[in-house]
C-alpha positions in Angstrom: 105.1 105.3 87.1 104.6 105.6 83.4 103.9 109.3 83.6 107.1 109.8 85.6 109.3 108.0 83.1 107.6 110.0 80.3 108.2 113.4 82.1 111.8 112.5 82.8 112.4 111.4 79.1 110.8 114.6 77.5 111.7 117.0 80.3 109.9 119.6 82.4 110.5 123.1 83.5 109.6 124.6 86.9 108.8 128.4 86.7 107.6 131.2 88.8 105.2 133.7 87.1 105.0 137.3 88.7 102.8 140.1 87.8 99.7 142.2 88.7 97.3 140.1 86.5 98.2 136.5 87.2 94.6 135.4 86.5 94.9 136.6 82.8 98.2 135.0 82.6 96.6 131.7 83.6 93.6 132.2 81.1 96.2 132.9 78.2 98.1 129.8 79.1 94.9 127.7 79.0 93.9 129.2 75.8 97.3 128.2 74.2 96.4 124.6 75.4 99.4 124.4 77.8 99.0 122.1 80.7 100.1 123.3 84.1 101.2 120.8 86.6 101.2 121.3 90.5 100.2 124.9 89.9 100.3 126.8 93.3 99.4 130.5 93.8 100.9 132.5 96.5 101.9 136.1 97.4 105.1 135.8 95.3 103.2 134.6 92.2 102.3 131.4 90.4 104.5 128.3 90.7 104.0 125.5 88.3 105.7 123.3 85.8 105.2 122.6 82.2 106.5 120.2 79.5 109.8 121.5 77.9 108.1 121.7 74.6 105.4 124.0 76.1 107.7 126.4 77.8 108.1 128.7 74.7 104.4 129.1 74.5 104.5 131.0 78.0 106.1 133.9 76.3 103.0 135.0 74.6 100.8 134.7 77.7 103.6 136.6 79.6 103.6 139.5 77.2 99.8 139.7 77.0 99.3 139.8 80.9 102.5 142.0 81.4 103.9 139.2 83.6 107.5 137.9 84.2 108.3 134.3 84.0 111.4 132.9 85.7 112.8 129.4 85.6 113.3 127.9 89.0 114.4 124.4 88.1 114.9 122.0 85.2 114.1 118.4 85.2 114.6 115.5 82.7 116.9 113.7 80.3 117.4 116.5 77.9 118.9 118.7 80.5 121.1 115.9 81.8 122.4 115.2 78.2 123.1 118.9 77.5 124.9 119.2 80.8 127.1 116.2 80.1 127.6 117.3 76.4 129.2 120.4 77.7 131.7 118.2 79.6 132.8 116.1 76.5 136.3 116.1 77.6 135.4 114.7 81.0 133.3 111.9 79.2 136.1 111.1 77.0 138.5 110.9 79.9 136.2 108.6 81.9 135.6 106.4 78.9 139.4 106.1 78.3 139.9 105.2 81.9 137.2 102.6 81.8 138.6 101.2 78.6 142.1 101.1 80.0 141.1 99.6 83.4 139.0 97.0 81.4 141.8 96.1 79.3 144.3 95.9 82.2 141.9 93.7 84.2 142.4 91.1 81.4 146.1 91.0 82.0 148.5 89.7 84.7 150.0 92.7 86.7 151.6 90.8 89.7 152.8 87.2 90.5 153.5 86.1 94.0 154.5 82.9 95.7 153.0 81.7 99.0 153.5 78.7 101.3 157.3 78.3 100.5 159.7 78.2 103.4 162.8 76.4 102.1 162.1 77.0 98.4 163.1 80.3 96.8 160.1 82.4 95.7 162.3 84.2 93.1 163.3 80.8 91.6 159.7 79.7 91.3 158.7 82.9 89.6 161.6 82.5 87.2 160.5 79.0 86.4 157.0 80.2 85.9 158.2 82.8 83.4 159.7 80.1 81.2 156.2 78.6 80.9 154.6 81.9 80.0 153.3 83.2 83.3 154.7 86.6 83.7 153.5 90.2 83.9 151.7 92.0 81.2 150.4 88.9 79.5 146.6 88.1 78.7 144.9 85.8 81.0 143.2 83.9 78.1 146.6 82.9 77.0 147.5 81.1 80.2 147.0 77.4 81.1 147.3 77.7 84.8 146.8 74.0 85.5 149.4 73.0 82.9 151.8 75.6 84.3 151.2 74.3 87.8 151.9 70.7 86.7 155.1 71.6 85.0 156.3 73.6 88.0 155.7 70.6 90.2 157.5 68.3 88.0 160.6 70.7 88.0 160.5 71.2 91.8 161.1 67.8 93.6 160.8 69.5 97.1 157.2 70.5 96.5 154.5 68.2 97.3 151.9 70.2 95.6 151.8 73.5 93.5 148.6 75.3 92.6 148.1 78.5 90.7 145.1 80.8 91.5 144.2 84.1 89.8 142.3 86.7 91.4 141.7 89.6 89.0 145.1 90.8 87.9 147.0 89.1 90.6 148.2 85.5 90.2 149.4 83.5 93.3 151.5 80.5 93.1 150.8 78.3 96.2 153.2 75.8 97.3 153.0 72.9 99.8 156.6 71.6 100.5 157.4 68.0 101.2 158.0 67.2 104.8 161.3 65.3 105.1 161.2 62.6 107.8 163.5 63.7 110.7 165.4 60.9 112.2 165.3 61.4 115.8 168.7 61.8 117.6 169.6 58.9 119.7 171.6 61.2 122.0 170.1 63.6 124.5 169.7 64.6 128.1 166.6 65.0 130.1 166.2 68.4 131.6 163.6 70.1 133.8 160.8 71.8 131.9 159.8 73.9 134.9 161.0 74.7 138.4 159.8 72.4 141.2 160.7 70.2 144.2 161.5 66.5 143.2 159.6 63.8 144.9 160.4 60.8 142.7 163.1 59.7 140.3 163.1 56.6 138.1 166.1 56.2 135.7 165.7 53.7 132.8 168.8 54.7 131.1 171.5 57.3 132.0 173.0 58.8 135.0 170.8 61.0 137.3 172.0 64.3 138.3 169.6 65.3 141.0 168.2 63.6 144.1 164.8 63.4 145.7 163.9 66.4 147.9 166.0 68.6 145.7 164.8 71.9 144.2 165.4 72.3 140.5 165.1 75.3 138.2 163.8 75.3 134.6 166.4 74.0 132.2 168.5 72.1 134.8 169.8 68.8 133.7 168.1 65.9 135.5 169.4 62.7 133.7 172.3 62.6 131.3 172.9 60.1 128.6 175.5 57.3 129.3 177.5 55.8 126.4 177.0 52.1 125.8 180.3 50.4 125.1 180.5 48.8 121.7 180.4 45.1 121.6 179.3 42.2 119.5 175.5 42.3 118.7 175.2 46.0 119.8 174.4 48.2 116.7 176.1 51.5 116.4 172.8 53.2 116.5 172.3 52.0 120.2 175.6 53.5 121.2 175.4 56.7 123.2 171.6 56.3 123.4 169.4 59.1 124.9 168.7 59.2 128.6 165.3 57.7 129.6 163.3 58.0 132.8 160.9 60.0 134.9 161.3 62.7 137.4 158.2 63.7 139.2 158.0 66.8 141.2 155.7 69.3 143.0 155.2 72.4 141.0 153.6 75.6 142.1 151.6 78.0 139.9 150.3 81.4 140.8 148.3 84.2 139.3 146.6 87.3 140.5 143.3 89.0 139.4 142.4 92.7 140.1 138.9 94.1 139.5 137.9 97.6 140.4 134.5 98.4 142.1 133.8 101.2 139.6 134.7 100.7 136.0 134.1 102.6 132.8 133.9 100.5 129.5 133.5 101.5 125.9 130.8 99.2 124.5 128.6 98.9 121.4 125.2 100.5 121.9 123.4 98.5 119.3 122.9 101.4 117.0 124.2 101.0 113.5 124.4 103.1 110.3 125.4 101.9 106.9 126.9 103.8 104.1 127.3 102.8 100.4 129.9 103.7 97.9 131.8 102.9 94.8 135.4 101.8 94.6 137.1 102.6 91.3 140.7 101.3 91.4 142.1 102.6 94.6 139.7 105.5 94.9 136.4 105.2 97.0 133.6 107.5 96.4 130.7 107.4 99.1 127.4 107.9 97.9 125.5 107.8 101.2 126.7 108.3 104.8 130.3 109.3 103.9 131.1 110.0 107.7 130.3 108.3 110.8 127.1 109.8 112.4 128.4 108.9 115.8 131.0 110.5 118.1 132.6 107.1 118.6 132.1 104.1 116.3 133.7 101.0 115.0 133.8 100.6 111.2 133.3 97.4 109.2 134.0 97.6 105.4 132.7 95.1 103.0 133.0 95.0 99.2 131.7 93.0 96.3 132.2 93.4 92.5 129.5 94.9 90.4 130.0 92.4 87.6 131.9 89.0 87.7 132.0 86.1 85.4 134.2 83.1 86.1 137.7 84.6 86.9 136.9 88.0 85.3 135.7 90.9 87.3 134.8 94.4 86.3 137.2 96.8 88.0 134.3 98.6 89.9 133.1 97.4 93.3 130.2 98.3 95.6 131.5 99.4 99.0 129.4 99.0 102.2 130.7 100.8 105.4 128.9 99.7 108.7 129.3 102.1 111.6 128.6 100.6 115.1 128.1 103.3 117.7 130.3 103.0 120.8 129.2 104.5 124.2 131.0 104.7 127.5 129.1 102.8 130.2 130.0 103.0 133.9 129.6 99.8 136.1 129.5 99.7 139.8 130.1 96.3 141.7 129.8 95.4 145.1 133.0 94.2 147.1 131.9 90.6 147.1 131.0 90.7 143.3 134.4 92.2 142.4 136.2 89.7 144.5 134.4 86.9 142.9 135.2 88.2 139.3 138.9 88.7 140.3 139.0 85.1 141.5 137.6 83.9 138.2 140.1 85.8 136.2 143.0 84.7 138.5 141.8 81.0 138.2 141.5 81.0 134.4 145.0 82.5 134.1 146.7 80.0 136.6 145.1 76.9 134.9 146.1 78.1 131.6 149.8 77.7 132.7 149.5 74.1 134.2 150.8 71.4 132.1 148.1 69.2 130.4 147.6 66.0 132.4 149.2 67.3 135.6 147.5 66.2 138.8 146.3 69.1 140.9 147.2 68.5 144.5 146.0 71.7 146.2 144.5 75.1 145.4 144.6 78.2 147.7 142.6 81.4 147.3 144.1 84.4 149.1 142.5 87.9 149.2 145.3 90.6 149.0 145.2 94.1 150.4 144.5 96.6 147.8 143.8 100.4 147.5 140.3 101.8 147.8 138.0 100.8 145.0 140.0 97.7 144.0 139.6 94.0 144.9 142.8 91.7 144.5 142.8 87.9 144.6 145.7 85.5 144.2 145.3 81.8 143.2 148.0 79.4 144.2 147.9 75.8 142.8 150.2 72.9 143.6 150.5 70.2 141.1 152.3 66.8 140.8 153.8 66.2 137.4 156.8 64.8 135.3 159.4 67.5 134.8 161.7 65.6 132.5 161.9 66.6 128.8 164.6 66.3 126.2 166.9 69.3 125.6 166.6 70.9 122.2 169.6 69.9 120.0 
């Protein structure tokens, strides 16, 4: 490891020596105390590498043996520095960009408001600007906790205000106060769903339907009845809401359809991961820039290179995970497809039933279908209360 580091720091030159007297060339090189590394002799000539400082010594050996020496590769820090020195303008531009991005990362570039429904976001931002929170200001000059406290004091409709900074973005989070809603004492009971009425119990109000009647969703079942004013009767009790129960038979249905032969695109379990660097909005992939699979799902993750408290260096490491997708064909027996269709239909129909409703009967019907498909219908009958208050 130490030798590799030393070779990189001082540099090495890979060369190819060609001529009719390669043996003499080697002897002359050894006489000049030049060390050849990984020397290999072939029909083309002599391949080897030497230290950068010893490469000039090969000229005398080449002239003496009437050989030709051609550089095939250069390795080491001196060549890297020389290459970049020729690109001084590019280095200066990169340095200026890094400095500019580093400076901008210490400033507030955007301010947003979240969590507000009734409060105006523009008004909150204007109030924050009066306390110093605005664009193009240094982060270190901001007391976010103090600004949040001041905003909450100025906003009586806010139960809580917090300010969070993420890089150059500042987010003002608001939790609004929930004002107690005084329930209206007036209201009619309507049918939540269509059904066949079996029982009516009126506590207050006037019934509009009878037992044995079929009702549709939204139909009025019990209307409120005004209570005449009198001594001892408060005004809030007058024109009170309808009260009662209307229980009915309700039917639900759902169908499931499953083919006997089905083709699905699924994950094969093979994955490939690529790494890259994100600089601002630009992403440069270092490894695996493209998916190696014909079909694949892609998951992208990122993490900052350097981060300290609320400060982050504006360069991120990007990881892209490719999951291979393959097309699989499944064949089912008729009974298996029918059972699977029944499971799908049952799950769908029970998701529609009102929680707490009593299931009276369930019927499973196999429906005729085309070749290669099984269809099943689930019909469920329940006994439940249909009466709900109409929305004001």
